[in-house]
C-alpha positions in Angstrom: 145.1 16.2 135.3 146.6 17.2 138.7 150.1 16.9 137.3 149.2 19.1 134.3 147.9 21.8 136.7 151.0 21.6 138.8 153.2 22.0 135.7 151.2 25.0 134.6 151.4 26.6 138.1 155.2 26.0 138.2 155.6 27.5 134.7 153.6 30.6 135.8 155.8 30.9 138.9 159.0 30.6 136.9 157.7 33.2 134.4 156.9 35.6 137.2 160.3 35.2 138.7 161.9 35.8 135.3 159.8 39.0 134.8 160.7 40.2 138.2 164.4 39.5 137.6 164.3 41.4 134.2 162.4 44.3 135.9 165.1 44.6 138.6 167.9 44.4 136.0 166.1 46.9 133.8 165.8 49.3 136.7 169.4 48.9 137.6 170.4 49.7 134.0 168.2 52.7 133.9 169.7 54.1 137.1 173.2 53.7 135.9 172.6 54.7 132.3 173.7 58.3 132.8 176.5 57.6 135.3 179.9 58.9 134.2 183.1 58.0 136.0 186.7 59.1 135.1 190.2 58.2 136.3 193.4 60.1 135.6 196.7 58.4 134.9 199.6 61.0 135.2 203.0 60.1 133.9 206.4 61.8 133.7 207.5 62.7 130.2 211.1 62.7 131.2 210.9 59.1 132.5 208.4 57.5 130.0 209.5 57.1 126.4 207.1 54.2 125.4 203.4 53.7 125.9 201.5 50.4 125.3 197.7 50.3 125.4 195.8 47.0 125.3 192.1 47.7 125.6 188.8 46.0 124.9 185.7 47.8 123.6 187.2 51.2 124.3 187.6 54.1 122.0 191.2 55.5 122.0 192.0 59.1 121.3 195.6 60.4 121.0 196.3 64.1 121.1 199.1 66.5 122.2 199.3 67.4 125.9 200.3 71.1 125.6 201.1 71.0 129.3 204.2 70.2 131.4 202.8 67.0 132.8 201.1 64.7 130.3 198.2 62.5 131.4 195.8 59.7 130.3 192.2 59.9 131.2 189.9 56.9 131.3 186.1 57.7 131.1 183.2 55.4 131.3 179.4 56.0 131.0 176.6 53.7 131.9 177.5 50.1 133.0 181.0 50.2 131.6 182.4 51.2 135.0 181.0 47.9 136.3 182.0 45.7 133.4 185.5 47.0 132.7 188.7 47.0 134.8 191.6 49.4 134.3 195.2 48.5 135.3 198.5 50.3 134.7 202.1 49.4 135.2 205.5 50.9 134.6 208.5 48.8 133.5 211.6 50.9 133.1 210.7 53.7 130.6 207.5 51.9 129.4 204.0 52.6 130.6 201.4 49.9 130.0 197.7 50.6 130.2 195.2 47.7 130.1 191.4 47.8 130.0 189.6 44.5 130.1 186.0 43.3 130.1 185.5 41.6 133.4 181.8 40.6 133.3 178.9 40.2 130.9 175.4 40.5 132.3 172.8 37.8 131.6 170.3 40.4 130.5 171.9 43.1 128.4 170.0 46.4 127.9 172.8 48.3 126.3 170.8 48.6 123.1 168.5 50.9 125.0 171.0 52.5 127.4 174.3 52.8 125.6 177.4 52.3 127.7 180.7 53.7 126.4 184.4 53.7 127.4 187.1 56.0 126.1 190.8 56.5 126.8 192.3 59.9 126.1 196.1 60.0 126.0 197.6 63.5 126.0 201.1 62.9 124.5 204.1 65.0 125.3 205.1 67.6 122.7 208.6 66.2 122.6 208.9 63.2 120.3 208.1 60.0 122.1 210.0 56.9 121.0 207.2 54.4 120.6 203.4 53.9 121.1 201.5 50.7 120.6 197.7 51.1 120.8 195.3 48.2 120.5 191.6 48.0 121.0 188.6 46.0 119.8 185.2 47.0 118.4 186.0 50.7 118.7 187.5 53.7 116.9 191.0 55.1 117.2 191.8 58.8 116.6 195.3 60.2 116.5 196.1 63.9 115.8 198.9 66.4 116.0 201.6 63.9 117.2 205.3 63.5 117.1 206.2 59.8 117.7 209.2 57.9 116.4 207.2 54.7 115.9 203.4 54.5 116.1 201.2 51.4 115.9 197.4 51.6 115.9 195.4 48.3 115.8 191.7 47.7 116.1 189.0 45.4 115.0 185.5 46.3 113.8 186.4 50.0 114.1 187.6 53.0 112.1 191.1 54.5 112.4 191.6 58.3 111.8 194.9 60.1 111.8 196.1 63.6 110.9 199.1 65.8 111.4 201.4 63.0 112.5 205.2 63.1 112.3 206.8 59.6 112.7 209.5 57.4 111.3 207.1 54.5 110.8 203.3 54.3 111.1 201.7 50.9 111.2 197.9 50.7 111.1 195.8 47.5 111.3 192.0 47.1 111.3 189.3 44.8 110.2 185.8 45.7 109.0 186.8 49.4 109.4 187.9 52.4 107.3 191.3 54.0 107.5 191.7 57.7 106.9 195.0 59.6 107.1 195.9 63.2 106.3 199.2 65.1 106.6 201.5 62.4 107.7 205.3 62.5 107.5 206.8 59.0 107.7 206.7 55.6 106.1 203.2 54.2 106.4 201.9 50.6 106.4 198.1 50.0 106.3 196.0 46.9 106.4 192.3 46.4 106.8 189.4 44.3 105.4 186.0 45.3 104.2 186.9 48.9 104.6 188.0 51.9 102.5 191.4 53.4 102.7 191.8 57.2 102.1 195.3 58.9 102.2 196.0 62.5 101.6 199.3 64.4 101.8 201.7 61.7 102.9 205.5 62.2 102.8 207.1 58.8 102.8 206.7 55.3 101.4 203.1 53.9 101.5 202.0 50.3 101.6 198.2 49.8 101.8 196.1 46.6 101.6 192.4 46.0 101.9 189.7 43.8 100.4 186.2 44.7 99.4 187.1 48.3 99.8 188.2 51.3 97.7 191.6 52.9 97.9 191.9 56.7 97.4 195.3 58.4 97.3 196.2 62.1 96.9 199.5 63.9 97.1 201.9 61.1 98.1 205.6 61.9 98.1 207.2 58.5 98.0 206.9 55.1 96.5 203.4 53.7 96.7 202.3 50.0 96.7 198.5 49.4 97.1 196.4 46.3 96.7 192.7 45.6 97.1 190.0 43.3 95.8 186.6 44.2 94.5 187.5 47.9 95.0 188.5 50.8 92.8 191.9 52.4 93.0 192.1 56.2 92.5 195.4 58.1 92.8 196.6 61.6 92.0 199.8 63.5 92.4 202.0 60.5 93.3 205.7 61.5 93.4 207.4 58.1 93.3 207.0 54.6 91.9 203.4 53.5 91.7 202.2 49.9 92.1 198.4 49.2 92.2 196.6 45.9 92.0 192.9 45.1 92.2 190.2 42.9 90.6 186.7 43.4 89.5 187.3 47.2 89.6 188.9 50.0 87.7 192.2 51.8 88.3 192.3 55.6 87.7 195.6 57.6 87.9 195.9 61.4 87.6 199.6 62.4 87.2 201.7 65.4 86.3 204.1 63.5 84.1 205.5 60.1 83.4 208.8 60.6 85.2 208.4 57.6 87.6 207.5 53.9 86.9 204.0 52.5 87.2 202.8 48.9 87.5 199.0 48.6 87.3 197.0 45.4 87.4 193.4 44.6 87.4 190.8 42.1 86.1 187.3 42.9 84.8 188.2 46.6 85.0 189.4 49.6 83.0 192.8 51.3 83.5 193.0 55.0 82.9 196.0 57.3 83.2 195.5 61.1 82.7 198.7 63.2 82.6 199.2 66.9 82.4 202.3 66.4 80.2 203.0 64.0 77.4 205.8 61.5 78.0 209.3 62.4 76.9 211.3 59.3 78.1 209.0 56.4 78.8 208.1 52.9 77.6 204.5 51.8 77.7 204.0 48.0 78.1 200.2 47.5 77.9 198.1 44.3 77.7 194.4 43.4 77.8 192.5 40.2 76.9 189.3 41.9 75.9 189.3 45.6 75.5 190.7 48.6 73.6 194.1 50.2 74.2 194.9 53.8 73.4 198.0 55.8 74.2 197.3 59.4 73.2 197.0 59.0 69.4 198.3 55.5 69.2 196.5 52.2 69.4 199.7 50.2 69.8 200.2 48.0 72.9 203.9 48.8 73.1 204.9 52.5 72.7 208.3 54.1 73.4 209.0 57.8 73.8 212.5 59.1 73.8 214.9 56.5 75.3 212.1 54.8 77.1 213.8 54.8 80.5 210.6 55.0 82.6 208.4 51.8 82.4 204.7 52.3 82.5 203.2 48.8 82.7 199.4 48.0 82.7 197.6 44.7 82.7 193.9 44.0 82.6 191.3 41.5 81.3 187.8 42.4 80.2 188.7 46.1 80.2 190.3 48.8 78.2 193.4 50.8 78.8 193.3 54.5 78.1 196.3 56.9 78.5 195.8 60.6 77.7 
């Protein structure tokens, strides 16, 4: 009986210690919840032609400098100033910025007092040669930029870009959406469990996702897109069009049939709506279980004129309708 009482007393003491510890930690979180700290990283646009960012749990925003001296600004709120570490280095013409998580508290009250970290990079107006930006569990925004080669990588975060002039744009994400508007340059996009939306792109486009829809509008260049369990919608594509999905439909709005198309799906319908009837195209259409109609024809193989432009469509358990 005495041993039982001792155990109970010890348990109560340990419980009280735990409660006191949590109270102290909670108080510390509360005091620092509204703290904001910032640090500036100036750099010379005449000496720096390449920027690399390797960050953790930090939102990245890229925007034009509009001033003589470009700068990067690192801002933290709440406990992020205590749990993250910023470091920079310059090697030749390359500026490297690293943001790492250095500690993880035993009791985490961030669900009540949100801590955030953000890195704003104000890019020179003159075209920079290269930027590589990588973060985790956070969003990336890029707007109004001229960069010869631009790479944006994140995980569990959305990527947005608009008004970008580049030779090559490479975007990688997971569990996040990708949205681009007004981009000049070849574009390569990869994500998972996220939607891809592209509008007004001048250049070749390659886009891949799964469990996500792909929407395309006003693409001036060859386009190759692939998804799974997601619909593909495209309009005003000026170039060769390749689209592949499964368990979903493909819908194309086009002005004419002047460029080739290769469309594939399973368990989904394929629809092509054109403003003009074909004058010089061959339609190669196949389905395992569905109706096919090409304007007024029900034939699977239809040729107009010399048939130089190939329009190919394949599906199973779905119809093909061209009008």
